[in-house]
NUMAR-330287 format. One line per field, with one value per atom (N, C-alpha, C): atom name; residue in one letter; z, x, y. Coordinates in Angstrom, 2 decimals, always signed. Layout:
atom = CA  ... .
res = A  ... .
c3 = Z  ... .
c1 = X  ... .
c2 = Y  ... .
END
This chain:
atom = N  CA  C  N  CA  C  N  CA  C  N  CA  C  N  CA  C  N  CA  C  N  CA  C  N  CA  C  N  CA  C  N  CA  C  N  CA  C  N  CA  C  N  CA  C  N  CA  C  N  CA  C  N  CA  C  N  CA  C  N  CA  C  N  CA  C  N  CA  C  N  CA  C  N  CA  C  N  CA  C  N  CA  C  N  CA  C  N  CA  C  N  CA  C  N  CA  C  N  CA  C  N  CA  C  N  CA  C  N  CA  C  N  CA  C  N  CA  C  N  CA  C  N  CA  C  N  CA  C  N  CA  C  N  CA  C  N  CA  C  N  CA  C  N  CA  C  N  CA  C  N  CA  C  N  CA  C  N  CA  C  N  CA  C  N  CA  C  N  CA  C  N  CA  C  N  CA  C  N  CA  C  N  CA  C  N  CA  C  N  CA  C  N  CA  C  N  CA  C  N  CA  C  N  CA  C  N  CA  C  N  CA  C  N  CA  C  N  CA  C  N  CA  C  N  CA  C .
res = M  M  M  W  W  W  N  N  N  G  G  G  T  T  T  G  G  G  A  A  A  L  L  L  V  V  V  L  L  L  G  G  G  A  A  A  I  I  I  G  G  G  T  T  T  V  V  V  A  A  A  W  W  W  N  N  N  W  W  W  M  M  M  P  P  P  A  A  A  L  L  L  L  L  L  A  A  A  G  G  G  S  S  S  I  I  I  I  I  I  G  G  G  G  G  G  Y  Y  Y  L  L  L  G  G  G  S  S  S  H  H  H  L  L  L  A  A  A  I  I  I  S  S  S  K  K  K  G  G  G  N  N  N  L  L  L  W  W  W  I  I  I  K  K  K  R  R  R  A  A  A  F  F  F  E  E  E  I  I  I  V  V  V  T  T  T  I  I  I  L  L  L  I  I  I  G  G  G  L  L  L  K  K  K  L  L  L  I  I  I  L  L  L  G  G  G .
c3 = +80.19  +80.19  +81.42  +81.66  +82.79  +84.12  +84.19  +85.44  +85.76  +84.75  +84.96  +85.43  +84.84  +85.25  +86.69  +87.04  +88.42  +89.40  +89.02  +89.89  +90.11  +89.05  +89.18  +90.10  +89.95  +90.78  +92.24  +92.48  +93.86  +94.47  +93.67  +94.16  +94.50  +93.75  +93.98  +95.22  +95.51  +96.65  +97.90  +97.81  +98.96  +98.93  +99.59  +99.61  +98.80  +98.25  +97.45  +98.27  +98.37  +99.08  +98.12  +98.02  +97.05  +97.36  +98.61  +98.94  +98.39  +97.97  +97.34  +95.84  +95.27  +93.82  +93.19  +93.74  +93.09  +93.02  +94.10  +94.10  +93.12  +93.05  +92.12  +90.67  +90.37  +89.00  +88.62  +89.54  +89.27  +89.06  +89.91  +89.76  +88.45  +88.04  +86.78  +85.58  +85.59  +84.47  +84.42  +85.56  +85.59  +85.26  +85.83  +85.56  +84.11  +83.51  +82.09  +81.20  +81.52  +80.73  +80.88  +82.13  +82.35  +81.79  +81.94  +81.40  +79.88  +79.23  +77.77  +77.34  +78.05  +77.72  +77.88  +78.99  +79.22  +78.22  +77.86  +76.88  +75.53  +75.16  +73.88  +73.96  +75.05  +75.13  +75.53  +76.43  +76.93  +76.25  +75.75  +75.08  +75.96  +75.33  +75.98  +77.03  +76.77  +77.71  +79.03  +78.97  +80.19  +81.03  +80.38  +81.08  +81.73  +81.03  +81.60  +82.84  +82.78  +83.92  +85.10  +84.84  +85.91  +86.57  +85.76  +86.30  +87.15  +86.70  +87.47  +88.81  +88.81  +90.05  +91.03  +90.54  +91.41  +91.96  +91.12  +91.56  +92.63  +92.45  +93.44  +94.75  +94.69  +95.91  +96.67  +95.94  +96.60  +97.21  +96.51  +97.05  +98.32  +98.32  +99.52  +100.68  +100.38  +101.41  +102.01  +101.18  +101.67  +102.51  +102.11  +102.85  +104.17  +104.15  +105.34  +106.27  +105.76  +106.62  +106.58 .
c1 = +243.92  +245.28  +246.04  +246.03  +246.80  +246.18  +244.87  +244.23  +244.53  +244.54  +244.87  +246.31  +247.23  +248.63  +248.78  +248.12  +248.16  +247.59  +246.51  +245.91  +246.85  +247.52  +248.47  +249.64  +250.17  +251.29  +250.86  +249.73  +249.25  +248.93  +248.40  +248.13  +249.41  +250.48  +251.75  +252.46  +252.31  +253.05  +252.19  +250.92  +250.04  +248.87  +247.81  +246.61  +245.51  +244.65  +243.54  +242.26  +241.52  +240.24  +239.16  +239.03  +238.12  +236.67  +236.33  +234.95  +234.53  +235.46  +235.14  +234.89  +235.30  +235.28  +233.89  +232.81  +231.50  +231.08  +231.31  +230.95  +231.81  +233.10  +233.98  +233.62  +233.32  +232.92  +231.59  +230.63  +229.33  +229.48  +230.28  +230.51  +231.19  +232.13  +232.83  +231.90  +231.08  +230.16  +229.09  +228.48  +227.42  +227.99  +229.14  +229.77  +230.16  +230.68  +231.04  +229.83  +228.76  +227.53  +226.94  +226.79  +226.19  +227.07  +228.39  +229.29  +229.20  +229.14  +229.01  +227.68  +226.61  +225.29  +225.25  +225.78  +225.78  +226.67  +227.81  +228.69  +228.00  +227.21  +226.51  +225.35  +224.59  +223.39  +223.69  +224.66  +224.93  +226.12  +227.03  +228.19  +229.44  +230.56  +231.86  +232.08  +231.64  +231.85  +231.14  +229.95  +229.18  +229.92  +230.47  +231.21  +232.46  +233.17  +234.37  +234.03  +232.98  +232.57  +232.14  +231.40  +230.98  +232.20  +233.18  +234.39  +235.16  +235.26  +235.96  +235.27  +233.96  +233.22  +233.41  +233.30  +233.49  +234.91  +235.90  +237.29  +237.53  +237.00  +237.16  +236.49  +235.28  +234.58  +235.34  +235.88  +236.65  +237.93  +238.59  +239.78  +239.47  +238.37  +237.97  +237.65  +237.00  +236.69  +237.97  +238.96  +240.23  +240.98  +240.93  +241.62  +240.93  +239.61  +238.86  +238.52  +238.61  +238.35  +237.00 .
c2 = +225.81  +225.31  +225.78  +227.11  +227.66  +227.25  +227.22  +226.81  +225.35  +224.52  +223.11  +222.93  +223.69  +223.63  +224.09  +225.18  +225.67  +224.67  +224.03  +223.03  +221.84  +221.40  +220.30  +220.67  +221.87  +222.30  +222.42  +223.05  +223.18  +221.83  +220.92  +219.58  +218.83  +219.10  +218.41  +218.94  +220.24  +220.82  +220.98  +220.75  +220.95  +219.99  +220.40  +219.58  +220.26  +219.46  +219.97  +219.85  +220.95  +220.95  +220.44  +219.12  +218.52  +218.85  +219.14  +219.46  +220.82  +221.66  +222.94  +222.79  +221.69  +221.51  +221.70  +221.13  +221.34  +222.81  +223.55  +224.97  +225.75  +225.43  +226.14  +225.85  +224.60  +224.26  +224.90  +224.87  +225.49  +226.99  +227.64  +229.08  +229.42  +228.59  +228.81  +228.68  +227.64  +227.41  +228.50  +228.78  +229.80  +231.17  +231.51  +232.80  +232.97  +231.91  +231.97  +232.17  +231.46  +231.59  +232.99  +233.45  +234.78  +235.89  +235.75  +236.76  +236.85  +235.71  +235.69  +236.29  +235.93  +236.45  +237.97  +238.47  +239.91  +240.64  +240.05  +240.69  +240.84  +239.84  +239.90  +240.90  +240.87  +241.72  +243.16  +243.38  +244.73  +245.41  +244.64  +245.21  +245.18  +245.37  +245.27  +246.35  +247.56  +248.66  +248.38  +247.83  +247.52  +246.49  +245.47  +244.42  +245.01  +245.88  +246.49  +247.32  +248.09  +248.91  +248.05  +246.99  +246.09  +245.43  +245.02  +244.42  +245.42  +246.67  +247.69  +247.94  +248.01  +248.25  +247.09  +245.87  +244.70  +244.67  +244.97  +244.97  +246.02  +247.21  +248.27  +247.89  +247.34  +246.94  +245.84  +244.87  +243.81  +244.39  +245.30  +245.95  +246.72  +247.47  +248.21  +247.26  +246.15  +245.17  +244.61  +244.33  +243.80  +244.83  +246.10  +247.15  +247.46  +247.57  +247.98  +246.83  +245.63  +244.46  +243.98 .
END
């Protein structure tokens, strides 16, 4: 719901990069499936730790360039 609303607003005020759409949809579907599978098999704590590690690494990449 929120992603659709955001997409409509951004489409109304700017341009939409339609050539990115297949990769974004594939990433969303694959990520949702793998995330659900890992949450069921590894447990919630494992998912939280993996998310924290990825978030910290992305933050460091943004800070350090």
